[in-house]
Phi, psi and omega in degrees: 000342181274125180257323183220141179245135173244124177259112182232168181225155174257148178101194186274340184242135177290310176201128180266000180081201184293149176283099184292330177297315179294322180295322183282317186258343184081003180243117182238179177292150177302138180285139174250012174227161181300144177296130178296146181268008178195187179301141178272113183240079184299320180303314180292323180299316180289323181295327182261009176295319178058033174220151176302136181226125182250124173271120180259098193259106184260355183200190184301149177236124181238148165047239184300345175299337177297334179295322179290315182290312182289334180277346178284153177284333177223143178227113181252122185238149173284159184299332184275351183296146176232160186222132183207143173244087185273010187306316184296339178276357177244010181080017181239182177214138183279068185303307184293324178297321180304318180298320179291318181297325181295341175278346188250338189207167177302152184302319182295322178293317179299315179295321180299318179296321181285323187280326184260336179061030182285160180272125178257140171282170179299320180296318179293323177295325177291317179297327180282345180098002180282322181249142181262338182206140177239130185222161172298152182304320183293341183259359187299304184299317180294321179295317179294318179298318179295319178296317178298320178297320178297317180295328181285350176283337181275161177294122177296332177293316179296319179296318180295315178300316183294317180290325176294317179296322179302317180286315184291332181299334180296335182262358182264128178302150181309320184293342182248004186292317181294323177295318178299313182293324176297320178296320178296320179294322177297318181294318184292333178296339182274356184279157179295323180294323178295316178297319179293318181297317179291322178295318180297321178297313181292327182268003177054053178221169177283139180286154176248090186290141179246357183057043179224000000 
């Protein structure tokens, strides 16, 4: 039933990353959500969501917060937002973030962000490929809502097929990619949304998507 996901935060910071106090002492704040039953792999969760995901960034993003921003299909940030990977200054390294960054930007740029831990402005984050859009704070919610509405005009089935193929294509050898994609196109033609979309086009009407 979910067609589009928006990841937003309350407060002044979008995400501060891991609780270093808890990591160092083993004592953290009481959890207000169920304890995970295994390793928390946010990057994999977002990659296998196979639905459009918009990060609505109202404040600074640190460390592991890059997994949320980099894993989203769209990232809209306010002009005042900043982005930093300070792990190396704490004797750590942003291993999981590096994997996400390598999907978004050249390897040297990704490594530079991890190795130097410098602070990026929202504009610099957009230039690096981490952020897709920068807007004034007053326009953030409206911009995200408009983007979500635009995405909802498309077939959710087509978006799901496309995002799944985008992820799976990384594991397909170059020699087999066109065959794989042709097979995906053959499969999507059999869906109810594809039949509805083509019928609506021929009948000059708006489609009624069923997400099937």
